[in-house]
N, C-alpha and C positions, 0 to 999 in steps of 0.2 A: 808793560810784563808780557811776553808771550804765555798762555793760556799753558798748561803743560794734560794734554792728552788723556793721559791715564788718571788722575783724581775723577774719580768716582761722584768727588759733588758734586763736580762739575758739569751742573745739568746740559748743555749743548756738546760739547765733547760724548756723552752717554748717548745722546743722538745721532753722533758719525757714525757712529759704530755698525750701526741699523739693526736690524728686527731679531735676525737672529739672536745677537749676546744679550740684546737687551730680554729676549722671552726666557734665555736660560736665564738670565738674573735674575727673573723675578721668578721664577719654578724652581729654585734650589730656594729663594726666600721664603713661597709659601710652603715648600716641603720643609724647610727648617723653622718652623712657624708652628707649623701641624709635632711637628716630632719633641719639640719645646714646650709643649700643651702640658698643663697640672695633672692632664687623667692619667688614667691607668692605659697600658698597652692595649690590653678587654676594651676598654674605652671607647680608644683609640678606634681600634680594628671593628669594636660593632659601628662605630661611626662612616666610615670609610666601606661598608660591607654596606647600608641604611644608604649611604648616596650613590652607591653604586648600581643598586636596587632598582630607587625612583627614578633617576637616569637614563633607568634603559627601558621605563615605560614615559610613553608618546605625548607627557601632560606640556610638555616645552613652557606655556608663559605661566607653568603653577607649578613644578618645580620647587622653585625657592621658598618657598609658602607649603608645600605637603614634606615638605625632608625637615624644616626648623621644624612646625608642630608635631613631626614623628619620634627627630631627637628629644626630646622633651617629654613625649611621652612614653621611646626607652632611654631615658635620662641616658644619651650618647654624649657627646661633644660635638656642638651646634655648631661652632665654625667647619672643623673636618668634614661633618656630615654635607656641609652646605658646598668647601669645596671638590665632594667628592662630585655632584652631580655634573659638576662643569666641563665635564665632557662633552655630554649633549648640551648644545648650544644653537643661538639661532644661526654660527655660521657654521656649523657641520648638521644642520637639521636635514636636508634636501638626502647627502649620503647617509646621515645613519639611521631616517626614517625611511631613506630605501632596502637597506639594510637588515631591517627589524621586517620589512614589507615578503622578501626574501625570505626568511627566517618563518616569519609565521606561513607562507603558501604553504611551505612542507609541515607542517602542524595541526593545520587548518585542514576541514575539507573544501573551502570555498577555493577554486581553482580556476575560474571564472571571472575575477578580480583585477584590474589594472591599478597602475601605481601613476598617481598623478604629482606632480613636484608644483606646479601649480595650486595647487590646492591641500596644503598640508598646513592650515590654524587647525585648531582644534573643531570649530563647529563646521569648517569646512569639511574633515573629515567624514566627519557624522554628517553630516549633509548627503554628501555624493554617495554613499548606502551607509551601513552598521557592518555591513561585510569587510567594509574597506579597513573600519576602523578597527575591529575584532582581528584582521588577520594584524597591523599592524601591533596589535596590544596585548594577542598572541606569542607575535615575534618578542614583544618588549619580555615575556613571561620566560621565553624555550631561552633565550638569551641572556634574560637577568638574573635567574634564579641560579644558576652554575656560575657567573658570572659573582655574584652575591658571595657566594660558598668561597670560590678561591679565592675573591678579594679580604677577605676575611683571614685567613691562613696565611695569607704572604705578607696580607698587614702586617698582623701578629707578629711573624717571624722576623718582619725588618725593622720594626721599630724595635724591640727585644732586643736585635744584636745594636740598632742605632746606641740604643742608651744603655746597654752594656761597653761597649766601644767607646761612648763620653764616659764611663763612669773610670774606666781605667786609665784616661790620657789625663783625667784631673785625677786621678791618685797619682800617676806618675809623675804630673807637676807640682804636684804637692810633695812629695818625699824630697823633689830636687831644690825645693827652695832653701 
């Protein structure tokens, strides 16, 4: 019997689709997983904002631990906060740290520091001179604070709108039965 390439349960067929369809599917899965959490819209938006802020800090090996600890402290959704940090990771570290470095050079007085993509581990950043770490950290703050505020309000709007539309769909479905 030939396997149907459209069967989502068939692992081989999904592997043949390529990386882009798999990425879209995974993104949609996590989006729906966040939207369907039993937390309030404000709680989820706060978790997204917390994750955005921690993700902007140059602490990539410790982001998960820090964001989960702060999520407990601020009593926001831990999964959502952790997922919101995933935009900065080991694969995006070099371009993201370079972006933070450029922003940090604008907001700090240290103009004679240079960016070395071969020394991006936290220990190496600090050893290469505290000025480099301060520049990247300042860039993280300068980017993270406005991004956090925007993330909170955009997330709050999107979550409320999603839940409102979902409630309307459920009501329509119930009235049609």
